[in-house]
DRENTORKOL-3810 file (N, C-alpha, C; in nm, 4 decimals):
REM DRENTORKOL-3810
@n.u->21.8352; n.v->8.7514; n.w->-8.6689; ca.u->21.9547; ca.v->8.8324; ca.w->-8.6809; c.u->22.0161; c.v->8.8532; c.w->-8.5415
@n.u->22.1137; n.v->8.9341; n.w->-8.5393; ca.u->22.1802; ca.v->8.9606; ca.w->-8.4120; c.u->22.1304; c.v->9.0914; c.w->-8.3537
@n.u->22.1666; n.v->9.1129; n.w->-8.2287; ca.u->22.1277; ca.v->9.2372; ca.w->-8.1627; c.u->22.2263; c.v->9.3504; c.w->-8.1918
@n.u->22.3340; n.v->9.3172; n.w->-8.2566; ca.u->22.4340; ca.v->9.4195; ca.w->-8.2844; c.u->22.3995; c.v->9.4928; c.w->-8.4126
@n.u->22.4238; n.v->9.6240; n.w->-8.4111; ca.u->22.3958; ca.v->9.7047; ca.w->-8.5297; c.u->22.5108; c.v->9.6959; c.w->-8.6284
@n.u->22.4902; n.v->9.7495; n.w->-8.7457; ca.u->22.5910; ca.v->9.7420; ca.w->-8.8505; c.u->22.7139; c.v->9.8253; c.w->-8.8164
@n.u->22.7006; n.v->9.9213; n.w->-8.7275; ca.u->22.8134; ca.v->10.0075; ca.w->-8.6913; c.u->22.8804; c.v->9.9645; c.w->-8.5610
@n.u->22.8528; n.v->9.8458; n.w->-8.5161; ca.u->22.9110; ca.v->9.7951; ca.w->-8.3924; c.u->23.0572; c.v->9.7572; c.w->-8.4145
@n.u->23.1457; n.v->9.8265; n.w->-8.3438; ca.u->23.2892; ca.v->9.8048; ca.w->-8.3603; c.u->23.3527; c.v->9.7368; c.w->-8.2396
@n.u->23.2760; n.v->9.6651; n.w->-8.1613; ca.u->23.3325; ca.v->9.6071; ca.w->-8.0397; c.u->23.4407; c.v->9.5042; c.w->-8.0708
@n.u->23.4228; n.v->9.4249; n.w->-8.1752; ca.u->23.5259; ca.v->9.3267; ca.w->-8.2102; c.u->23.6562; c.v->9.3963; c.w->-8.2490
@n.u->23.6425; n.v->9.5005; n.w->-8.3289; ca.u->23.7599; ca.v->9.5771; ca.w->-8.3702; c.u->23.8267; c.v->9.6426; c.w->-8.2502
@n.u->23.7493; n.v->9.7036; n.w->-8.1636; ca.u->23.8044; ca.v->9.7705; ca.w->-8.0459; c.u->23.8715; c.v->9.6701; c.w->-7.9520
@n.u->23.8138; n.v->9.5525; n.w->-7.9372; ca.u->23.8769; ca.v->9.4484; ca.w->-7.8552; c.u->24.0113; c.v->9.4056; c.w->-7.9147
@n.u->24.0157; n.v->9.3907; n.w->-8.0457; ca.u->24.1408; ca.v->9.3524; ca.w->-8.1118; c.u->24.2461; c.v->9.4611; c.w->-8.0948
@n.u->24.2055; n.v->9.5860; n.w->-8.1053; ca.u->24.2994; ca.v->9.6968; ca.w->-8.0873; c.u->24.3500; c.v->9.6994; c.w->-7.9433
@n.u->24.2612; n.v->9.6793; n.w->-7.8470; ca.u->24.3021; ca.v->9.6765; ca.w->-7.7065; c.u->24.4016; c.v->9.5645; c.w->-7.6798
@n.u->24.3752; n.v->9.4455; n.w->-7.7352; ca.u->24.4678; ca.v->9.3337; ca.w->-7.7174; c.u->24.6032; c.v->9.3638; c.w->-7.7813
@n.u->24.6006; n.v->9.4237; n.w->-7.8994; ca.u->24.7253; ca.v->9.4568; ca.w->-7.9681; c.u->24.8054; c.v->9.5600; c.w->-7.8894
@n.u->24.7385; n.v->9.6602; n.w->-7.8360; ca.u->24.8082; ca.v->9.7613; ca.w->-7.7560; c.u->24.8656; c.v->9.7006; c.w->-7.6290
@n.u->24.7905; n.v->9.6121; n.w->-7.5669; ca.u->24.8379; ca.v->9.5465; ca.w->-7.4449; c.u->24.9614; c.v->9.4617; c.w->-7.4747
@n.u->24.9578; n.v->9.3857; n.w->-7.5821; ca.u->25.0726; ca.v->9.3021; ca.w->-7.6174; c.u->25.1928; c.v->9.3863; c.w->-7.6593
@n.u->25.1677; n.v->9.5014; n.w->-7.7199; ca.u->25.2767; ca.v->9.5916; ca.w->-7.7552; c.u->25.3454; c.v->9.6422; c.w->-7.6297
@n.u->25.2665; n.v->9.6787; n.w->-7.5289; ca.u->25.3256; ca.v->9.7233; ca.w->-7.4021; c.u->25.4062; c.v->9.6118; c.w->-7.3370
@n.u->25.3539; n.v->9.4905; n.w->-7.3404; ca.u->25.4262; ca.v->9.3763; ca.w->-7.2829; c.u->25.5567; c.v->9.3531; c.w->-7.3588
@n.u->25.5507; n.v->9.3608; n.w->-7.4891; ca.u->25.6705; ca.v->9.3407; ca.w->-7.5713; c.u->25.7771; c.v->9.4449; c.w->-7.5436
@n.u->25.7376; n.v->9.5718; n.w->-7.5386; ca.u->25.8352; ca.v->9.6771; ca.w->-7.5100; c.u->25.8887; c.v->9.6642; c.w->-7.3685
@n.u->25.8063; n.v->9.6212; n.w->-7.2764; ca.u->25.8543; ca.v->9.5984; ca.w->-7.1394; c.u->25.9588; c.v->9.4883; c.w->-7.1348
@n.u->25.9350; n.v->9.3814; n.w->-7.2110; ca.u->26.0315; ca.v->9.2719; ca.w->-7.2167; c.u->26.1624; c.v->9.3175; c.w->-7.2807
@n.u->26.1514; n.v->9.3955; n.w->-7.3868; ca.u->26.2717; ca.v->9.4466; ca.w->-7.4528; c.u->26.3504; c.v->9.5356; c.w->-7.3571
@n.u->26.2811; n.v->9.6231; n.w->-7.2860; ca.u->26.3484; ca.v->9.7129; ca.w->-7.1915; c.u->26.4131; c.v->9.6333; c.w->-7.0775
@n.u->26.3436; n.v->9.5330; n.w->-7.0280; ca.u->26.3990; ca.v->9.4512; ca.w->-6.9201; c.u->26.5234; c.v->9.3764; c.w->-6.9626
@n.u->26.5189; n.v->9.3143; n.w->-7.0786; ca.u->26.6363; ca.v->9.2403; ca.w->-7.1271; c.u->26.7532; c.v->9.3332; c.w->-7.1573
@n.u->26.7230; n.v->9.4507; n.w->-7.2113; ca.u->26.8291; ca.v->9.5482; ca.w->-7.2372; c.u->26.8946; c.v->9.5915; c.w->-7.1069
@n.u->26.8137; n.v->9.6126; n.w->-7.0051; ca.u->26.8684; ca.v->9.6493; ca.w->-6.8742; c.u->26.9557; c.v->9.5400; c.w->-6.8165
@n.u->26.9092; n.v->9.4158; n.w->-6.8256; ca.u->26.9884; ca.v->9.3041; ca.w->-6.7739; c.u->27.1199; c.v->9.2880; c.w->-6.8499
@n.u->27.1152; n.v->9.3020; n.w->-6.9813; ca.u->27.2381; ca.v->9.2924; ca.w->-7.0601; c.u->27.3337; c.v->9.4062; c.w->-7.0263
@n.u->27.2810; n.v->9.5247; n.w->-7.0040; ca.u->27.3656; ca.v->9.6382; ca.w->-6.9668; c.u->27.4338; c.v->9.6130; c.w->-6.8329
@n.u->27.3597; n.v->9.5615; n.w->-6.7374; ca.u->27.4178; ca.v->9.5300; ca.w->-6.6069; c.u->27.5260; c.v->9.4233; c.w->-6.6221
@n.u->27.5012; n.v->9.3245; n.w->-6.7070; ca.u->27.6012; ca.v->9.2203; ca.w->-6.7314; c.u->27.7283; c.v->9.2759; c.w->-6.7933
@n.u->27.7138; n.v->9.3647; n.w->-6.8891; ca.u->27.8310; ca.v->9.4249; ca.w->-6.9530; c.u->27.9092; c.v->9.5086; c.w->-6.8518
@n.u->27.8390; n.v->9.5847; n.w->-6.7706; ca.u->27.9057; ca.v->9.6656; ca.w->-6.6683; c.u->27.9803; c.v->9.5754; c.w->-6.5698
@n.u->27.9198; n.v->9.4636; n.w->-6.5319; ca.u->27.9853; ca.v->9.3708; ca.w->-6.4392; c.u->28.1120; c.v->9.3127; c.w->-6.5016
@n.u->28.1079; n.v->9.2767; n.w->-6.6285; ca.u->28.2264; ca.v->9.2226; ca.w->-6.6964; c.u->28.3370; c.v->9.3271; c.w->-6.7018
@n.u->28.3013; n.v->9.4504; n.w->-6.7316; ca.u->28.4011; ca.v->9.5582; ca.w->-6.7371; c.u->28.4639; c.v->9.5791; c.w->-6.6000
@n.u->28.3842; n.v->9.5783; n.w->-6.4955; ca.u->28.4374; ca.v->9.5965; ca.w->-6.3598; c.u->28.5328; c.v->9.4828; c.w->-6.3241
@n.u->28.4963; n.v->9.3601; n.w->-6.3576; ca.u->28.5841; ca.v->9.2462; ca.w->-6.3288; c.u->28.7150; c.v->9.2586; c.w->-6.4077
@n.u->28.7076; n.v->9.2974; n.w->-6.5333; ca.u->28.8289; ca.v->9.3124; ca.w->-6.6137; c.u->28.9193; c.v->9.4219; c.w->-6.5580
@n.u->28.8624; n.v->9.5329; n.w->-6.5166; ca.u->28.9419; ca.v->9.6412; ca.w->-6.4576; c.u->29.0063; c.v->9.5934; c.w->-6.3274
@n.u->28.9323; n.v->9.5189; n.w->-6.2467; ca.u->28.9885; ca.v->9.4671; ca.w->-6.1214; c.u->29.1034; c.v->9.3713; c.w->-6.1495
@n.u->29.0924; n.v->9.2883; n.w->-6.2506; ca.u->29.1995; ca.v->9.1955; ca.w->-6.2865; c.u->29.3229; c.v->9.2728; c.w->-6.3333
@n.u->29.3024; n.v->9.3753; n.w->-6.4144; ca.u->29.4158; ca.v->9.4559; ca.w->-6.4620; c.u->29.4842; c.v->9.5249; c.w->-6.3453
@n.u->29.4080; n.v->9.5803; n.w->-6.2536; ca.u->29.4661; ca.v->9.6462; ca.w->-6.1364; c.u->29.5415; c.v->9.5440; c.w->-6.0509
@n.u->29.4841; n.v->9.4260; n.w->-6.0336; ca.u->29.5522; ca.v->9.3208; ca.w->-5.9578; c.u->29.6821; c.v->9.2785; c.w->-6.0228
@n.u->29.6831; n.v->9.2632; n.w->-6.1541; ca.u->29.8059; ca.v->9.2258; ca.w->-6.2243; c.u->29.9101; c.v->9.3365; c.w->-6.2134
@n.u->29.8674; n.v->9.4598; n.w->-6.2258; ca.u->29.9615; ca.v->9.5713; ca.w->-6.2125; c.u->30.0200; c.v->9.5747; c.w->-6.0716
@n.u->29.9399; n.v->9.5477; n.w->-5.9728; ca.u->29.9907; ca.v->9.5447; ca.w->-5.8345; c.u->30.0939; c.v->9.4344; c.w->-5.8182
@n.u->30.0662; n.v->9.3168; n.w->-5.8755; ca.u->30.1595; ca.v->9.2049; ca.w->-5.8630; c.u->30.2913; c.v->9.2399; c.w->-5.9330
@n.u->30.2852; n.v->9.3022; n.w->-6.0486; ca.u->30.4067; ca.v->9.3381; ca.w->-6.1213; c.u->30.4868; c.v->9.4437; c.w->-6.0450
@n.u->30.4205; n.v->9.5425; n.w->-5.9882; ca.u->30.4884; ca.v->9.6489; ca.w->-5.9157; c.u->30.5437; c.v->9.5956; c.w->-5.7843
@n.u->30.4758; n.v->9.5033; n.w->-5.7191; ca.u->30.5162; ca.v->9.4535; ca.w->-5.5881; c.u->30.6296; c.v->9.3507; c.w->-5.5961
@n.u->30.6616; n.v->9.3009; n.w->-5.7159; ca.u->30.7689; ca.v->9.2031; ca.w->-5.7280; c.u->30.9021; c.v->9.2703; c.w->-5.6993
@n.u->30.9899; n.v->9.2049; n.w->-5.6169; ca.u->31.1205; ca.v->9.2660; ca.w->-5.5836; c.u->31.2195; c.v->9.2595; c.w->-5.6977
END
């Protein structure tokens, strides 16, 4: 037989530890991608506002 007793839960505990670790990695990836997408959206908005301001300046500056 084996040296492990009938109440040995090491396999279960290892599986739970791996699942928790992968859950943390997954949430970290989700948070990172969300942050990058947010920065991208903010950059697009800033560029669009700059273009609108530039166009308004050109229209106002025309004689």
